C-alpha positions, 0 to 999 in steps of 0.5 A: 500499500505504499511506503507510508499511509497518511490518514488525515482526521478532520473534525471541528472538535479537537477532543473528539479528534484526539480521542479518535486518533488513539482508536486508529490502529496503524497498519505500519510503523511508518503510518501516521494520523494527522488531525486538523479542523475544517478550515485548513482541511483541504490544504492539509489533504493535499500537502501530505499526499493523503491516503484516507481522509476521515471527515467528522460530521459538523452539520449537514451543509458544512459537511457535504460541502467539505465532502464534495471538495475533498473527494477529488484528492482522497478517498473520504470516510465520513463519520456521522450519525445522521442518515440524510447527511450520509446519503447526500455525502454519497452523492458528493462522492465519498468512499464509505461511512462509519457511525461515530460510535462504531467499534474500533475494529469496524473503523480500521476495516473501513480504512483498510478498504479505503486504502485498497480502493485508493490503490484501485483508483491509481490503477484506473487513473493509469489506464485512463491516461492511455485511453485519453492519449488514444482519444477514447476518454475525454480528458476533462470529463472522463466520458467516452468520446463520440469517436469511441462510442459505437465500439464501447457501447456495442462491446458493452451490449455484447459482453454483458449480453444485454437484452434489457436496458435504455439508451438516452440522447440528451441535449440542451433545449434550443432556447438554452444552447446559448448557455451550454456548458460541457462542464455543467452538464458533465457534472450533472450527468455524473450525479445522476447515473450509476457506476456501471452506466455508460456515458459518451459524447454524442453528435454536436452538444449532445450526450448519450447514456447507456443504462443497462437493465434499466426500463423506460421508467428508470430512464425517465427518473435519470432525466428528471434528476438531471433536469433538477440539476439546472435552474429554470433558465436552462432546459434539457431535452432527451430522446429514449430508445430501448435496447431490446437487441438493437446495436449503437447505430439503431439506438442512436437513430431512434433516440435522436429522432425522439430527441428531435420530436422533444425539441419541437414539443413541450415535453422534456423527453420522448420515448421512441416507439419505433416498431417494425412496419411489418411484425410477426403479428401478421404471421397468423394462420390466415396470412400463411394459408394465403401465400402472400409472397410479397408480405412474406418478403417484407417480413424477411427483409425486416428479420434480416435487418433487425435480427439476423445481421445484428445476431451474426455480428454479436456472435462473431464478436463473442466468439472471436475472443473465445476462440483465437485459434479459429477464424470467423466470417459472417456475411448477409444479403438478400439472397443468403446469410453465411456464418462460417467458422474454420480452423486447421482441423475443421471448416463448418458453415451455417447458411440461411436461405430465404426461398420465398415462403413463410419459412427460411431454410437453415443449412448446417454443414460441417465439412467431412462429416456425414452424420446428424450434425449436418442437417437442414432446419425449416425455420418459420419467419416468426421464429427468427428471433434473437434468442432462437437464432442465437441458440442455433449459432451456439449449438452450431459452434459447439458442434464445430468444437466437437468436430475439430477434435475428432 
């Protein structure tokens, strides 16, 4: 944890500070505890390369203000008995809290955890420096750049296999753009989102926010919290899109359209209600019997755009990392879709061909095999879903792995 841990204890009560300092069991002989009041707290923390700052509650407003200043320079543990002060201090960025009357061992454990957090933050800081140099992170805000937005968000969706969540595009309202400040909006966004939410710059004076596992109501709550951070003179507008198996470009398109609609309405936000022009609801028994080939082609084209191409792409991204010794290709057009995987032992293809009816044909071909693994699947258009198609691909790749070791 470094050669020396400097623990700065900040309290307006000198007697309390002295007694508390005696309770802190130091981790090493070189560790030291420094006590100070609120007036010179920030200066003391900065001058002593503080490992942990312990802040004693001295009234709600004063304590919250001090917590906000300190958290930029050191992990902060708040000592307080007041629940509201603790909650508000977390909003300002403190690392941990401890009740004023806590046992000595609990306080020491909180300090140890903060020291570990400080080490992790230093590692993240070094990694972020590299990301900033490569224009992936913005230096001033810590948000992802627009240049990196598509890759970052698509990877987040793929690696976490996100099927639920929301995507927000937020921007100043037209009458507020003259008051636009990146720093102000970035600060408000940071106070409104969770640690695992993804924030990137968007096109122009816009920001994108990916909220994993958060429904529309949760996204609205984020927007309302963001809105409350500004005065009445500064308005924001937002467009919301649901993830639901989409990639970055589609979510961006939908949320920007919803944002544009919000710009020309009295609403702060609008939720994209984008739906396929032709949905599976058309695929009832009467439609199938009618042999409406034109309608079938429209439905297939939508399935190709919204399901097959995104699933093929996500599958390739997922398995490229898991199977470094194999090469994966994927291709799709109006005539056929191919998911091709090979290595020095095996060559396999999954083909989807649309013959012009209410079903597509899925051909699974493992080169050199004459067994049940090589088969044809007649798949109804209504069964071309993200879940069903991904299951077929997963099974196909499992068979490829088995064939490759035979």
